[in-house]
N, C-alpha and C positions, 0 to 999 in steps of 0.2 A: 527452511523448515527446522524446527527444533527436534532433531532426531533422538535426543536423549529423553524427551517427553514421551511417555508411553502412548499418549493420545495421538501422536504422529503416525502410529501404525493402524489407527482406526478412523481415518478421515472418510468423510462421506461425500454426498452429492454437492454440498455447498462449501464455500471457502470458510475456514476456521482460523482462529488466531494462531494455533500451533503451526499452521502452514506458512506463517510469515516470519521472516528472519530479518529484523531491522526495518527501516523504512522501505516501502514498496509503492511506486507510483503506477497507477493503472488507469486505463481509459474506460469510461462508462459507455456501453454500447446499447443499453436498453433498460427499461424498468417494467415491472409487472407486479400485480398483487397475487398472493398465493395463500392457500389455507394450509398451514403447517401445524404439527402437534406442538403444543406448549410443553417444554420440559418439566415445568413445575406441576401443571394440572393434568397433563396427558390428554387435554382436550384440543380440538382444532382451534386455531387462532389466525386471524387475518394478518399477514406480514407483507412487507414491501421487499421485493427481491430485485437486486441490481445486477444486470449482466455486464461482464467485464471482458475486454479483448484479451485473448490468450490466457484466460484464467477461469476458474469455476465461478459461478454466480455467487453473490454475497447477500445474505439475509440481513437487512438493516435492523439495528436496534433503534429505539426512539432517539437516543442521543446522536447516533450516526446520521439519521435522517435529518435532524435539526441542523447538524453541521453542514450537510450537503445543501440544505435550503439556504443557509447563511452564505455559502459560497456561490451557488448558482441560481438561487431563486426558489420560490415555493412550488412552481410548476415542474413536476418531475420530468416532463418531456424536454424541458430546458437543460436537464443534466446531461443528456446524451451528447457525446462528443467531447465532453470535458474530461480532464485528467485530475485525479485526486491521489494524495499520498496517504497510505494507511500504515499502521504499525500495530504490533502486539502489545497490549497493556496487561501485564500479569495480575493487576489488582482489580480487574472487573469482577463483580459479584453477580451471581444469580441467586436471589434470596440471600441466605446467610453464607453461602459457600463461595469462596474465591476461586473462580474457574478460568479467569483470563478472557480477553475478548479483543475484538478488532476496534481500533479507534482511528479517527481521522486526524492526521497531523496538519494538513493544509493542502495547497495545490500549487503547481508551477505558475499558474496565471496570476496569483496574488502579487500585488506590488507592496503591500504593507499588511501587518497582522490584523486579524478581525477578532474582537473579543465578543463572545456571546454568553448569555446565561441560560442554561437549560434547566427547566423546572419539570421534574417528574413527580407523579403521584407518590405520596408518602415518603418523599425524600427531600433533603435540603437542596436548594438551588445550587447548581454547579457552574462555576465560571470556566469557560474553555477558550483558549487562545489558539486560533488557526493561523498558521504561519506560511509565508512564501517558501516553497520548497524548490525554487529555481526561478529562472526568468521565463517569460512567455515562450521564448525560443528554446528553452531547455528541453532536452530529449533524453531518452533512456541511454544507458551506457552502450547498449547494442547499436543504437542509432549514431551516437557520438563516435564509436569505433568505425562504423561504416563511412561516416562523413570524413574521417581522418585517413581512411584507406588502410586501417589496421584490422587484421583478422583476430578472431577469438584465440586461435593458436598462438599468434604473436603476443597477445596480451598475457596469456597463461605462461608463456616462456619468460616474459619479463617479471610477472608476479612471482614465479618460482625462484628466479635469479635474485630477487630482492627479499626473499624469505616470507612472502605473503601467500595466503591460500589462493588457489586458482579460482577462476570465475565459476559461477553457478547460474542457473536460469533466473533465480530471484535477483542476483547481483546484476545481471545483464538487463533486467527489467527496471532497475532503480534509476534514479536521476544520473545522467552522465556529467553533471556539473563538476565532479571531481577530476574529469579529464581536461585539465587546463592545458593551454598550449605548451607550457613547460613540461608537464607530465607526458604529453604526446611526443614531444621531442626526446624525452628519456627513453620511451618505448622504442621509438625509431632508432635511436642511437644504439640500443641494446641489440637490435636486429642486424646492425651493420658490424658489430663486434664479432670477430671470428671465434 
């Protein structure tokens, strides 16, 4: 979470960009339509809401919905069970105002990038490249630690010893691809050092 952004202190029922810090991979657990107030017109507007495992639900923008359709197909029931990597894009605009928003980076299941063109009303077509964010077997950092038999406390001790910030819930939910066999060996070696 971007704690320095004042909006981090006013988060609501749904996931917002200010709550993301770097790439975050999440699992889709459901989708539903909802009538939500449009921030520009203050009138109810039909939106697509995606439920996420261990996170708040996410209200999709049209661009995000097009990205998920490119990744998992146009039937939203087919999105359930898939993992997708999200990030905060500070350049997202609502009307003329730059407010930041949630974008789709790609997903761990991709084997190669997907390029799509999103066409929104009254806007120029936008080319988006969705990228592989790990291998099909890639798991979160928390899962990779568990697989290696390393506790969060052991990871934090190694992070502190190497001058890095300690783990956060967001960090543990991100891809564990950075935990290479060499890095795991370093963490284990640190535990054995008196």
